[in-house]
MARGU-768598 format. One record per residue (C-alpha): residue in three letters; x, y, z. Coordinates in pm, 1 decimal. Layout:
+------+----------+----------+----------+
! resn !        x !        y !        z !
+------+----------+----------+----------+
!  ALA !        X !        Y !        Z !
...
+------+----------+----------+----------+
//
This chain:
+------+----------+----------+----------+
! resn !        x !        y !        z !
+------+----------+----------+----------+
!  MET !  -7104.9 !  -6949.6 !   7129.8 !
!  GLU !  -6878.1 !  -6696.1 !   7280.9 !
!  LYS !  -6577.7 !  -6894.1 !   7160.8 !
!  ILE !  -6721.9 !  -6904.1 !   6813.6 !
!  ARG !  -6781.2 !  -6529.9 !   6821.5 !
!  LEU !  -6433.4 !  -6475.0 !   6955.0 !
!  THR !  -6289.0 !  -6693.0 !   6684.1 !
!  GLN !  -6487.9 !  -6511.0 !   6420.1 !
!  LEU !  -6372.8 !  -6180.5 !   6559.7 !
!  VAL !  -6009.4 !  -6294.8 !   6550.7 !
!  VAL !  -6055.8 !  -6415.3 !   6193.6 !
!  ILE !  -6216.1 !  -6086.4 !   6095.3 !
!  ILE !  -5940.1 !  -5885.2 !   6266.0 !
!  THR !  -5679.0 !  -6103.6 !   6103.5 !
!  ALA !  -5842.2 !  -6060.4 !   5762.5 !
!  ILE !  -5866.4 !  -5686.1 !   5814.5 !
!  THR !  -5501.0 !  -5677.7 !   5920.1 !
!  ILE !  -5398.8 !  -5878.0 !   5612.1 !
!  ILE !  -5603.9 !  -5651.2 !   5387.1 !
!  ILE !  -5456.6 !  -5341.7 !   5548.4 !
!  GLY !  -5105.1 !  -5487.5 !   5516.1 !
!  PHE !  -5154.3 !  -5579.8 !   5154.9 !
!  THR !  -5295.8 !  -5236.0 !   5079.8 !
!  ALA !  -5001.5 !  -5075.6 !   5254.3 !
!  CYS !  -4755.1 !  -5289.9 !   5062.4 !
!  LYS !  -4927.4 !  -5206.8 !   4737.1 !
!  SER !  -4921.2 !  -4836.1 !   4811.9 !
!  LYS !  -4552.3 !  -4862.1 !   4907.4 !
!  SER !  -4473.2 !  -5047.7 !   4584.3 !
!  GLU !  -4659.5 !  -4784.6 !   4385.8 !
!  GLU !  -4470.3 !  -4514.6 !   4571.6 !
!  ALA !  -4148.1 !  -4701.3 !   4503.5 !
!  LYS !  -4239.5 !  -4722.0 !   4137.2 !
!  GLU !  -4323.1 !  -4353.9 !   4133.0 !
!  VAL !  -3996.7 !  -4276.1 !   4304.6 !
!  SER !  -3804.3 !  -4495.8 !   4059.2 !
!  VAL !  -3982.3 !  -4327.9 !   3770.1 !
!  ASP !  -3905.9 !  -3990.6 !   3917.7 !
!  MET !  -3544.3 !  -4098.2 !   3965.7 !
!  SER !  -3517.7 !  -4221.4 !   3605.9 !
!  ILE !  -3667.3 !  -3895.8 !   3480.9 !
!  ALA !  -3428.1 !  -3699.5 !   3695.1 !
!  GLU !  -3138.7 !  -3911.9 !   3573.4 !
!  ALA !  -3248.4 !  -3860.1 !   3211.2 !
!  GLU !  -3267.0 !  -3487.8 !   3271.9 !
!  MET !  -2921.5 !  -3493.1 !   3425.6 !
!  VAL !  -2788.2 !  -3692.3 !   3128.9 !
!  GLU !  -2945.0 !  -3444.2 !   2888.6 !
!  GLU !  -2789.1 !  -3157.1 !   3082.1 !
!  VAL !  -2450.9 !  -3329.3 !   3076.7 !
!  VAL !  -2482.0 !  -3402.1 !   2704.8 !
!  SER !  -2589.4 !  -3045.1 !   2628.2 !
!  ASP !  -2303.4 !  -2914.0 !   2839.8 !
!  ALA !  -2065.0 !  -3142.4 !   2656.6 !
!  VAL !  -2201.3 !  -3028.2 !   2321.2 !
!  GLU !  -2166.0 !  -2666.1 !   2427.0 !
!  GLU !  -1809.4 !  -2725.1 !   2545.1 !
!  THR !  -1727.8 !  -2903.8 !   2218.9 !
!  THR !  -1876.5 !  -2617.2 !   2019.0 !
!  VAL !  -1681.1 !  -2364.7 !   2222.8 !
!  LEU !  -1361.4 !  -2562.7 !   2172.6 !
!  LYS !  -1425.3 !  -2587.8 !   1797.9 !
!  ASN !  -1492.1 !  -2215.9 !   1780.7 !
!  LYS !  -1174.6 !  -2147.5 !   1975.2 !
!  SER !   -983.0 !  -2382.8 !   1749.8 !
!  SER !  -1119.7 !  -2221.6 !   1434.3 !
!  THR !  -1047.5 !  -1878.9 !   1581.7 !
!  MET !   -691.3 !  -1983.8 !   1656.8 !
!  ASP !   -655.2 !  -2125.7 !   1304.2 !
!  ALA !   -794.7 !  -1806.2 !   1159.6 !
!  LYS !   -551.0 !  -1607.5 !   1371.7 !
!  ASP !   -266.7 !  -1830.0 !   1254.1 !
!  VAL !   -373.5 !  -1785.7 !    891.2 !
!  SER !   -410.8 !  -1412.3 !    934.7 !
!  THR !    -73.4 !  -1400.8 !   1106.8 !
!  GLU !     86.9 !  -1594.7 !    822.1 !
!  GLY !    -85.7 !  -1370.5 !    568.7 !
!  ALA !     27.8 !  -1061.0 !    756.5 !
!  SER !    383.7 !  -1190.7 !    769.2 !
!  LYS !    371.3 !  -1261.1 !    394.4 !
!  ASN !    233.0 !   -913.1 !    328.4 !
!  GLN !    501.8 !   -760.8 !    547.4 !
!  HIS !    764.1 !   -960.7 !    355.9 !
!  GLN !    621.8 !   -839.7 !     25.6 !
!  GLN !    609.0 !   -483.0 !    154.7 !
!  LYS !    975.4 !   -502.7 !    247.0 !
!  ILE !   1058.8 !   -564.8 !   -122.4 !
!  THR !   1050.0 !   -228.4 !   -298.9 !
!  ARG !    944.3 !   -260.1 !   -659.2 !
!  LYS !   1214.9 !   -157.5 !   -906.0 !
!  LEU !   1049.4 !     20.5 !  -1199.3 !
!  ILE !   1194.0 !    178.9 !  -1514.9 !
!  LYS !    973.1 !    450.9 !  -1665.3 !
!  GLU !    997.2 !    581.1 !  -2021.3 !
!  GLY !    784.6 !    821.6 !  -2222.9 !
!  HIS !    770.9 !    884.5 !  -2600.6 !
!  LEU !    600.6 !   1208.3 !  -2708.8 !
!  THR !    549.9 !   1356.0 !  -3057.1 !
!  PHE !    354.4 !   1674.9 !  -3125.7 !
!  GLU !    336.6 !   1983.5 !  -3347.7 !
!  THR !    416.5 !   2331.7 !  -3220.9 !
!  ASN !    377.6 !   2686.8 !  -3347.8 !
!  SER !    723.9 !   2789.3 !  -3234.3 !
!  ILE !   1011.0 !   2542.6 !  -3222.4 !
!  GLU !   1226.7 !   2779.2 !  -3016.3 !
!  LYS !    964.1 !   2851.1 !  -2748.8 !
!  THR !    885.2 !   2480.9 !  -2708.8 !
!  ASN !   1253.0 !   2397.0 !  -2673.2 !
!  GLN !   1291.6 !   2668.3 !  -2411.1 !
!  PHE !    982.1 !   2544.1 !  -2223.5 !
!  ILE !   1112.7 !   2186.1 !  -2206.9 !
!  GLN !   1457.0 !   2305.3 !  -2095.4 !
!  GLU !   1305.4 !   2515.5 !  -1815.5 !
!  GLN !   1073.4 !   2238.6 !  -1693.0 !
!  THR !   1360.2 !   1989.0 !  -1692.5 !
!  LYS !   1582.5 !   2218.0 !  -1488.3 !
!  LYS !   1296.1 !   2302.5 !  -1250.6 !
!  LEU !   1239.4 !   1931.2 !  -1172.9 !
!  ASN !   1612.9 !   1862.6 !  -1111.2 !
!  GLY !   1658.5 !   1679.9 !  -1440.0 !
!  TYR !   1892.0 !   1726.5 !  -1733.9 !
!  VAL !   1884.8 !   1717.0 !  -2113.8 !
!  ALA !   2083.4 !   1419.6 !  -2241.9 !
!  ARG !   2039.7 !   1495.5 !  -2613.5 !
!  ASP !   1913.6 !   1790.8 !  -2819.0 !
!  ASN !   1915.6 !   1769.5 !  -3201.0 !
!  GLN !   1742.1 !   1982.5 !  -3462.9 !
!  THR !   1684.6 !   1906.9 !  -3832.0 !
!  LYS !   1529.0 !   2111.5 !  -4111.3 !
!  ASP !   1381.8 !   2025.2 !  -4448.6 !
!  GLU !   1177.0 !   2212.1 !  -4708.4 !
!  TYR !    851.8 !   2190.1 !  -4515.9 !
!  SER !    933.0 !   2171.3 !  -4144.1 !
!  ILE !   1181.1 !   2207.5 !  -3858.5 !
!  THR !   1207.3 !   1910.4 !  -3620.3 !
!  ASN !   1360.9 !   1900.8 !  -3271.1 !
!  TYR !   1461.4 !   1580.4 !  -3088.6 !
!  ILE !   1518.8 !   1603.2 !  -2711.1 !
!  GLU !   1604.2 !   1328.2 !  -2463.1 !
!  VAL !   1522.3 !   1431.5 !  -2105.8 !
!  ARG !   1632.8 !   1252.4 !  -1785.7 !
!  LEU !   1428.8 !   1322.2 !  -1471.2 !
!  PRO !   1408.3 !   1183.4 !  -1115.9 !
!  THR !   1147.5 !    908.2 !  -1123.7 !
!  ASN !    926.0 !   1082.6 !   -867.9 !
!  GLN !    898.5 !   1380.8 !  -1109.4 !
!  PHE !    789.5 !   1171.6 !  -1408.9 !
!  ASP !    416.0 !   1243.1 !  -1378.1 !
!  VAL !    474.8 !   1610.0 !  -1291.4 !
!  PHE !    670.6 !   1667.1 !  -1613.5 !
!  LEU !    415.8 !   1474.6 !  -1822.0 !
!  ASN !    126.9 !   1679.4 !  -1680.2 !
!  SER !    306.8 !   2007.2 !  -1754.1 !
!  VAL !    362.2 !   1907.2 !  -2119.1 !
!  GLU !      1.6 !   1785.9 !  -2157.6 !
!  LYS !   -123.0 !   2112.6 !  -2010.5 !
!  ASN !     56.9 !   2322.4 !  -2274.2 !
!  TYR !     21.5 !   2088.1 !  -2574.3 !
!  LYS !   -318.5 !   1925.7 !  -2602.6 !
!  ARG !   -274.4 !   1721.1 !  -2920.0 !
!  PHE !    -11.4 !   1448.8 !  -2959.2 !
!  ASP !     81.2 !   1258.5 !  -3273.1 !
!  GLU !    231.6 !    995.1 !  -3041.8 !
!  LYS !    208.2 !    942.3 !  -2667.7 !
!  ASN !    356.7 !    618.3 !  -2539.0 !
!  ILE !    425.8 !    562.3 !  -2166.9 !
!  GLN !    607.4 !    243.5 !  -2064.4 !
!  VAL !    676.8 !    105.8 !  -1714.6 !
!  GLN !    908.6 !   -194.6 !  -1688.6 !
!  ASP !    930.5 !   -396.2 !  -1365.4 !
!  VAL !   1292.3 !   -512.9 !  -1316.2 !
!  THR !   1259.7 !   -619.6 !   -950.9 !
!  GLU !   1336.2 !   -984.8 !  -1023.1 !
!  GLU !   1644.3 !   -903.8 !  -1230.9 !
!  TYR !   1764.5 !   -651.5 !   -971.4 !
!  ILE !   1744.1 !   -905.4 !   -686.8 !
!  ASP !   1908.0 !  -1171.6 !   -905.5 !
!  VAL !   2204.6 !   -944.1 !   -984.6 !
!  GLN !   2245.3 !   -851.5 !   -617.7 !
!  THR !   2242.6 !  -1219.2 !   -519.0 !
!  ARG !   2494.2 !  -1302.5 !   -790.4 !
!  ILE !   2732.0 !  -1031.2 !   -669.2 !
!  LYS !   2705.8 !  -1153.7 !   -310.5 !
!  THR !   2771.3 !  -1516.3 !   -412.4 !
!  LYS !   3065.6 !  -1423.1 !   -634.8 !
!  LYS !   3224.5 !  -1214.5 !   -358.8 !
!  GLU !   3196.7 !  -1505.4 !   -115.0 !
!  LEU !   3363.7 !  -1726.3 !   -377.0 !
!  GLU !   3633.1 !  -1461.9 !   -422.4 !
!  ASN !   3708.1 !  -1467.0 !    -48.3 !
!  ARG !   3737.4 !  -1846.5 !    -53.4 !
!  TYR !   3983.3 !  -1830.9 !   -343.6 !
!  LEU !   4186.1 !  -1571.5 !   -153.8 !
!  GLU !   4205.6 !  -1804.0 !    146.7 !
!  ILE !   4312.9 !  -2092.7 !    -78.1 !
!  LEU !   4569.0 !  -1863.2 !   -242.1 !
!  LYS !   4728.6 !  -1793.3 !     95.9 !
!  LYS !   4763.0 !  -2166.4 !    167.0 !
!  ALA !   4890.1 !  -2266.0 !   -180.1 !
!  ASN !   5255.1 !  -2372.6 !   -194.4 !
!  LYS !   5306.2 !  -2494.2 !   -550.2 !
!  VAL !   5345.0 !  -2254.4 !   -841.8 !
!  SER !   5094.7 !  -2453.9 !  -1046.8 !
!  ASP !   4836.6 !  -2423.5 !   -767.7 !
!  LEU !   4898.2 !  -2049.3 !   -743.1 !
!  LEU !   4850.5 !  -2002.1 !  -1115.9 !
!  GLU !   4532.9 !  -2210.7 !  -1121.0 !
!  VAL !   4379.7 !  -2025.1 !   -826.7 !
!  GLU !   4472.1 !  -1685.8 !   -972.3 !
!  GLN !   4312.6 !  -1782.8 !  -1302.9 !
!  GLU !   3987.9 !  -1879.6 !  -1130.5 !
!  LEU !   4008.1 !  -1563.6 !   -917.6 !
!  ASN !   4034.6 !  -1346.0 !  -1229.2 !
!  ILE !   3727.4 !  -1513.5 !  -1378.7 !
!  VAL !   3527.5 !  -1450.8 !  -1059.7 !
!  ARG !   3639.7 !  -1086.6 !  -1043.8 !
!  ASN !   3540.8 !  -1031.3 !  -1405.3 !
!  ASP !   3195.8 !  -1173.3 !  -1326.2 !
!  ILE !   3168.3 !   -940.2 !  -1025.8 !
!  GLU !   3264.2 !   -635.5 !  -1235.2 !
!  SER !   3011.4 !   -730.5 !  -1502.9 !
!  ALA !   2732.1 !   -779.5 !  -1247.7 !
!  GLU !   2817.2 !   -453.6 !  -1069.1 !
!  GLY !   2809.4 !   -271.1 !  -1403.1 !
!  ARG !   2464.3 !   -413.4 !  -1475.1 !
!  LEU !   2345.1 !   -316.2 !  -1126.8 !
!  LYS !   2478.9 !     36.9 !  -1174.5 !
!  TYR !   2293.3 !     63.4 !  -1506.9 !
!  LEU !   1968.3 !    -58.3 !  -1348.4 !
!  ASN !   2003.9 !    189.2 !  -1061.3 !
!  ASP !   2052.4 !    472.6 !  -1309.0 !
!  ARG !   1744.7 !    373.4 !  -1512.0 !
!  ILE !   1538.3 !    325.2 !  -1195.0 !
!  GLU !   1636.3 !    650.5 !  -1024.3 !
!  TYR !   1604.0 !    859.1 !  -1343.2 !
!  SER !   1317.7 !    816.1 !  -1588.7 !
!  THR !   1355.3 !    910.5 !  -1955.9 !
!  PHE !   1144.6 !   1111.1 !  -2200.8 !
!  TYR !   1208.5 !   1092.0 !  -2576.5 !
!  ILE !   1041.7 !   1402.5 !  -2718.0 !
!  ARG !    999.4 !   1492.8 !  -3085.9 !
!  PHE !    826.4 !   1817.4 !  -3178.3 !
!  TYR !    811.7 !   1997.0 !  -3511.6 !
!  GLU !    704.8 !   2325.3 !  -3671.0 !
!  THR !    558.6 !   2330.4 !  -4023.3 !
!  THR !    718.9 !   2604.8 !  -4233.1 !
!  ALA !    552.9 !   2538.9 !  -4574.6 !
!  ALA !    267.2 !   2325.4 !  -4700.6 !
!  PRO !    352.0 !   2048.0 !  -4950.2 !
!  ILE !    269.8 !   2135.9 !  -5314.2 !
!  GLY !     79.4 !   1929.9 !  -5571.7 !
!  PHE !    183.4 !   1763.2 !  -5901.7 !
!  PHE !    207.3 !   2078.3 !  -6110.9 !
!  GLY !    389.2 !   2251.0 !  -5834.1 !
!  GLU !    637.7 !   1965.5 !  -5827.8 !
!  LEU !    667.3 !   1985.7 !  -6210.0 !
!  GLY !    746.6 !   2355.8 !  -6199.4 !
!  LYS !    985.8 !   2291.6 !  -5918.5 !
!  SER !   1163.6 !   2029.9 !  -6131.6 !
!  PHE !   1213.6 !   2282.0 !  -6413.2 !
!  VAL !   1351.1 !   2529.8 !  -6167.7 !
!  GLU !   1584.6 !   2269.0 !  -6020.0 !
!  GLY !   1700.3 !   2173.6 !  -6373.5 !
!  TRP !   1776.0 !   2535.1 !  -6459.8 !
!  LYS !   1962.9 !   2568.6 !  -6134.2 !
!  GLY !   2160.7 !   2260.3 !  -6230.2 !
!  ILE !   2267.7 !   2420.8 !  -6558.5 !
!  LEU !   2372.5 !   2735.6 !  -6376.8 !
!  TYR !   2566.9 !   2534.3 !  -6122.9 !
!  PHE !   2739.5 !   2348.6 !  -6410.0 !
!  ILE !   2843.8 !   2675.3 !  -6576.2 !
!  LEU !   2969.5 !   2810.8 !  -6246.9 !
!  GLY !   3167.5 !   2491.7 !  -6197.5 !
!  VAL !   3322.4 !   2522.8 !  -6541.4 !
!  VAL !   3414.1 !   2884.0 !  -6472.5 !
!  ARG !   3578.9 !   2784.4 !  -6147.9 !
!  LEU !   3788.8 !   2529.3 !  -6343.7 !
!  TRP !   3888.1 !   2766.8 !  -6629.0 !
!  ALA !   4261.1 !   2740.3 !  -6553.9 !
!  PHE !   4259.1 !   2359.3 !  -6573.7 !
!  ILE !   4049.2 !   2368.7 !  -6892.9 !
!  LEU !   4286.5 !   2621.0 !  -7051.5 !
!  ILE !   4587.7 !   2400.8 !  -6973.6 !
!  ILE !   4409.1 !   2095.9 !  -7121.6 !
!  ILE !   4325.7 !   2287.8 !  -7439.6 !
!  LEU !   4683.2 !   2415.7 !  -7475.9 !
!  VAL !   4832.3 !   2067.2 !  -7427.5 !
!  ALA !   4589.4 !   1922.6 !  -7681.1 !
!  TYR !   4672.9 !   2196.3 !  -7934.8 !
!  LEU !   5048.3 !   2138.9 !  -7904.0 !
!  PHE !   5003.3 !   1761.5 !  -7934.6 !
!  ILE !   4793.9 !   1791.1 !  -8251.7 !
!  ARG !   5030.1 !   2044.3 !  -8407.1 !
!  ARG !   5334.6 !   1829.1 !  -8348.9 !
!  ARG !   5156.8 !   1525.1 !  -8493.6 !
!  ARG !   5076.4 !   1711.1 !  -8812.3 !
!  ARG !   5441.4 !   1814.0 !  -8857.9 !
!  ASN !   5552.7 !   1457.0 !  -8825.2 !
!  ASN !   5302.8 !   1346.7 !  -9088.5 !
!  LYS !   5436.7 !   1605.0 !  -9339.9 !
!  ILE !   5794.6 !   1483.2 !  -9295.1 !
+------+----------+----------+----------+
//
């Protein structure tokens, strides 16, 4: 009986040990699973952090790249603007003014004084007169930077204009083209001079000199054009016409009476002309009288 009890006890202890071992293994496996889950979660979190960091770095790089591109574009734009600013616009200014004045002499004096005050000069000054008005034509040349000053002074004194026409012509492209042409022609001239020094034959000398003369004529023509453009650019021009009315035009009957008067004047002028030619008329009459008298004598014979 004791052996049986001992055997039962051993069996029970063994069973308890197996149960405890199994339970321990199960708990360890669950802990291992929990640990693996925790590890996978941690790894996922690390991956997310890495991905987010990578995305942030990519975004930063893109922003830097776009900033650099924007800087490059702005730099290119600034360089283009600087290049455009280096080119000074070449402008020719002209003004055409027509107005009526109460005193032709005072207006002429005013324009002369303003022109002299602004370091300009009068290029042309003509005056005409008819039955109803006196008209003055003045061409004024002024430094271009005084163009608006002169215009404002005239507008201040004469409010009403029959004509006011201001023109600004941009000749920058032509100016640069003429300068480039002169430079190119002068380089060609130097090359011809070098060839002329090396030429040995008379025919070669004549041919080179002929081409050299053509190039020099082109240079002189281009330099003349450039000189003209510089003059028109540096000095602006005003063409001014102002007039003073001396008598109002008359109507039909006035013109009719005037025609009678002019006709009577014509008769008087004719008589005066005849009187001035009395000597010639007397000679003609005397010659005619002698001719007729002699003819009659011949007929009687």
